[in-house]
C-alpha positions as CSV (number, residue, x, y, z in Angstrom):
1,X,7.7,-3.3,-8.8
2,X,10.6,-1.4,-8.3
3,X,14.0,-2.8,-6.7
4,X,15.3,-1.0,-3.7
5,X,18.5,-0.3,-5.5
6,X,18.8,3.5,-4.4
7,X,17.1,2.7,-0.6
8,X,18.0,4.1,2.1
9,X,17.1,6.6,5.4
10,X,18.0,10.1,4.5
11,X,14.6,11.7,5.8
12,X,12.0,11.4,7.9
13,X,8.4,12.1,6.4
14,X,7.2,9.3,8.7
15,X,7.3,8.1,12.4
16,X,8.5,5.2,11.2
17,X,11.9,6.5,9.6
18,X,14.6,7.5,11.4
19,X,17.7,9.1,9.8
20,X,20.3,7.5,12.5
21,X,19.2,3.9,12.0
22,X,21.5,2.2,9.9
23,X,19.8,0.8,6.4
24,X,22.0,-2.2,4.9
25,X,20.6,-1.8,1.3
26,X,22.1,-5.2,0.3
27,X,20.1,-7.0,2.5
28,X,17.0,-4.9,1.6
29,X,17.9,-5.8,-2.2
30,X,17.2,-9.6,-1.2
31,X,14.1,-9.3,0.6
32,X,12.9,-7.6,-1.8
33,X,14.2,-10.5,-4.1
34,X,12.6,-12.8,-1.8
35,X,9.1,-11.2,-2.3
36,X,9.5,-11.2,-6.5
37,X,9.8,-14.5,-5.6
38,X,7.2,-15.8,-4.0
39,X,4.6,-13.3,-5.8
40,X,6.1,-15.3,-9.1
41,X,5.6,-18.8,-7.9
42,X,2.1,-18.2,-6.5
43,X,1.3,-17.6,-10.4
44,X,1.9,-14.0,-11.1
45,X,3.0,-11.7,-13.4
46,X,5.7,-9.1,-12.1
47,X,6.5,-5.8,-13.8
48,X,9.4,-3.3,-13.2
49,X,9.9,0.2,-12.9
50,X,13.5,0.9,-13.2
51,X,14.7,2.7,-9.7
52,X,16.2,6.4,-10.0
53,X,18.5,7.2,-7.9
54,X,17.7,10.0,-5.5
55,X,15.1,8.8,-5.1
56,X,15.3,6.1,-2.2
57,X,11.2,5.7,-1.5
58,X,10.9,4.8,-5.0
59,X,10.9,1.0,-3.6
60,X,7.5,1.7,-1.9
61,X,5.5,1.5,-5.6
62,X,2.1,1.0,-4.4
63,X,2.2,5.5,-3.7
64,X,3.4,5.5,-7.3
65,X,-0.7,5.6,-8.9
66,X,-3.9,3.7,-9.0
67,X,-4.5,1.5,-12.2
68,X,-8.2,0.4,-12.5
69,X,-10.9,-0.4,-15.3
70,X,-7.7,0.4,-17.7
71,X,-7.8,3.8,-16.5
72,X,-3.9,4.8,-14.6
73,X,-4.5,7.8,-11.8
74,X,-0.5,9.0,-10.7
75,X,0.0,10.2,-7.7
76,X,0.4,13.4,-6.9
77,X,2.7,12.9,-3.6
78,X,2.3,15.0,-0.1
79,X,6.3,15.5,0.5
80,X,8.8,17.3,-2.2
81,X,11.2,14.4,-0.9
82,X,9.3,11.9,-2.9
83,X,7.7,14.1,-5.9
84,X,10.0,12.7,-8.4
85,X,8.2,9.3,-8.4
86,X,5.7,10.5,-10.2
87,X,7.1,11.1,-13.1
88,X,8.7,6.9,-13.6
89,X,5.1,5.9,-12.8
90,X,3.6,8.1,-15.2
91,X,6.3,6.7,-18.0
92,X,5.4,3.4,-16.9
93,X,1.9,3.6,-17.3
94,X,2.2,5.1,-20.8
95,X,4.9,2.2,-21.4
96,X,1.4,0.2,-20.6
97,X,-0.5,1.4,-23.0
98,X,-2.6,3.7,-20.2
99,X,-3.5,7.3,-20.4
100,X,-1.8,8.4,-17.3
101,X,-4.5,11.1,-15.2
102,X,-3.9,13.2,-12.4
103,X,-5.4,14.9,-9.9
104,X,-5.7,18.4,-8.6
105,X,-5.0,17.4,-5.0
106,X,-3.1,15.2,-3.4
107,X,-3.1,11.8,-3.8
108,X,-0.4,8.5,-2.8
109,X,-1.9,6.0,-4.9
110,X,-2.4,2.8,-3.5
111,X,-0.9,3.6,-0.3
112,X,-5.1,5.5,0.1
113,X,-6.9,4.2,-2.5
114,X,-7.8,0.3,-2.1
115,X,-10.2,-1.1,-4.3
116,X,-12.6,-3.7,-2.8
117,X,-15.1,-5.2,-5.5
118,X,-16.7,-2.7,-7.4
119,X,-15.6,0.4,-4.9
120,X,-12.8,2.0,-3.3
121,X,-12.0,2.7,0.6
122,X,-9.8,6.0,0.6
123,X,-8.2,7.5,3.2
124,X,-6.9,10.7,4.2
125,X,-5.9,12.5,7.3
126,X,-2.2,12.5,6.8
127,X,-0.7,12.4,3.0
128,X,-3.9,11.9,0.5
129,X,-6.4,15.5,0.3
130,X,-10.1,14.3,1.2
131,X,-11.2,16.3,-1.8
132,X,-8.9,14.0,-4.1
133,X,-11.2,11.2,-3.4
134,X,-14.1,12.9,-5.6
135,X,-11.3,13.0,-8.8
136,X,-10.6,10.0,-8.5
137,X,-14.2,8.6,-8.4
138,X,-14.6,11.0,-11.4
139,X,-11.8,9.5,-13.8
140,X,-12.1,5.5,-12.6
141,X,-16.2,5.7,-12.5
142,X,-15.9,3.3,-9.3
143,X,-17.7,5.4,-5.9
144,X,-15.2,6.3,-3.3
145,X,-15.9,6.0,0.8
146,X,-13.7,8.7,2.6
147,X,-12.5,6.6,5.7
148,X,-10.2,9.3,8.2
149,X,-6.5,8.3,9.3
150,X,-6.1,9.7,13.1
151,X,-2.8,7.9,14.1
152,X,0.4,8.7,12.2
153,X,2.2,6.1,12.6
154,X,-0.4,4.3,10.2
155,X,0.2,7.3,8.1
156,X,-1.6,6.0,4.9
157,X,-4.5,3.3,4.2
158,X,-2.9,0.2,3.5
159,X,-0.9,0.2,6.7
160,X,-4.2,0.1,8.8
161,X,-6.4,-1.7,6.7
162,X,-6.0,-5.2,4.4
163,X,-8.0,-6.1,1.5
164,X,-8.3,-9.9,1.7
165,X,-11.2,-10.6,-1.4
166,X,-13.9,-8.7,-3.2
167,X,-16.0,-8.6,-0.1
168,X,-13.5,-9.1,2.8
169,X,-11.0,-6.9,4.7
170,X,-9.0,-6.9,7.9
171,X,-8.7,-3.8,9.8
172,X,-6.8,-2.0,12.7
173,X,-9.5,0.0,14.7
174,X,-7.8,2.4,16.4
175,X,-6.0,4.0,13.4
176,X,-9.7,5.4,12.3
177,X,-11.1,7.9,13.9
178,X,-14.9,6.9,15.1
179,X,-17.2,7.8,11.8
180,X,-14.7,5.8,10.0
181,X,-15.0,2.7,12.0
182,X,-18.6,2.8,12.4
183,X,-18.8,2.8,8.2
184,X,-16.3,-0.2,7.7
185,X,-18.6,-2.1,10.6
186,X,-21.9,-1.0,8.6
187,X,-20.1,-2.1,5.0
188,X,-17.5,-4.8,6.5
189,X,-19.7,-6.0,10.1
190,X,-17.8,-9.9,9.5
191,X,-14.0,-7.9,8.8
192,X,-11.0,-8.9,10.7
193,X,-9.9,-7.1,13.4
194,X,-6.0,-7.2,14.1
195,X,-4.5,-7.1,17.7
196,X,-2.1,-3.8,18.4
197,X,0.9,-6.4,18.0
198,X,0.5,-7.1,14.5
199,X,-0.3,-3.8,13.7
200,X,2.6,-2.4,14.9
201,X,5.2,-4.5,12.5
202,X,2.4,-3.5,9.7
203,X,0.7,-6.8,9.8
204,X,-1.9,-5.3,7.7
205,X,0.4,-3.6,4.7
206,X,0.0,-7.4,3.1
207,X,-1.1,-8.5,-0.8
208,X,-4.0,-11.0,-1.5
209,X,-5.3,-12.6,-4.5
210,X,-8.2,-14.0,-2.7
211,X,-7.0,-17.0,-1.8
212,X,-2.9,-16.8,-0.5
213,X,-2.2,-13.6,1.4
214,X,1.1,-12.4,1.6
215,X,2.2,-10.5,4.7
216,X,4.7,-9.4,6.9
217,X,6.6,-12.1,9.0
218,X,6.5,-10.5,12.4
219,X,2.3,-10.8,12.2
220,X,2.1,-14.2,13.8
221,X,-1.2,-13.8,15.1
222,X,-3.3,-12.1,11.6
223,X,-1.5,-14.9,9.9
224,X,-3.4,-16.9,11.8
225,X,-6.2,-15.1,11.9
226,X,-6.6,-15.1,8.2
227,X,-6.2,-19.2,8.0
228,X,-8.7,-19.5,10.4
229,X,-11.1,-17.6,8.0
230,X,-10.1,-19.6,4.8
231,X,-6.6,-17.7,3.9
232,X,-3.6,-19.4,3.3
233,X,-1.1,-16.6,4.5
234,X,2.4,-16.6,3.4
235,X,4.7,-15.3,5.3
236,X,7.3,-12.9,4.1
237,X,10.8,-10.7,5.9
238,X,10.6,-7.3,5.0
239,X,12.2,-5.9,7.7
240,X,14.7,-3.9,6.4
241,X,12.3,-2.0,4.2
242,X,10.3,-1.6,7.5
243,X,13.1,0.9,8.7
244,X,11.1,3.1,5.7
245,X,7.5,2.9,6.9
246,X,6.9,0.1,4.9
247,X,6.2,-3.7,3.5
248,X,4.7,-6.1,1.4
249,X,1.7,-3.9,-0.3
250,X,4.2,-0.9,-0.3
251,X,6.4,-2.7,-2.5
252,X,3.8,-3.1,-4.4
253,X,1.2,-1.5,-7.1
254,X,-1.6,-3.6,-8.0
255,X,-2.8,-3.4,-11.6
256,X,-6.8,-3.7,-11.3
257,X,-8.4,-5.2,-14.6
């Protein structure tokens, strides 16, 4: 995770961002610290990547890369405003004993590359280049399933799909192309389908340890669906960070052993 020390909305690169919106950075820090405390209370180990002045979106650590099976893939960002983040996350990877790998084509890390069991669900359409999917599969040794996103409000896969355990997902069907929906229905016939109201507060932007699901506080109906499915929802308020187009998962780069 990276603290939102320098978080603000000074440019607009997704539909959630409005440069005329007032951002309370101190409040964003308090909300982020609550998320950090929540993870630790659930028994998770959290490592920090130092924030860098001039990179206000660096708090969205999930986009920094993909770490799985001892392999680290560094993000190659679509927008120049975020390009500098890649070096910071590559440095963290190196400091932890990984040898950072790079793709030739754009990839935005766990924003569009979500590990489910022994495969990767890979989003494309707005940020990550579909051609990067094969590169990631070759680097990690894990097969990728490409899923096209069609609604710019859901510009990363992790805004429209949540991995709950090795065999279970939740998603918002309208965010995907017909082909992508068909693939998801084939792979996950028992997936939880989330309603528009919860999707529109980035309710699917969650982190799950297979039991506890940390999710945005306003996604109350999804929380009830999770409880009905046997998970334990843990709600947190990240409303200030939502102004930049991110929530729980966006703030969290998970390390898959």
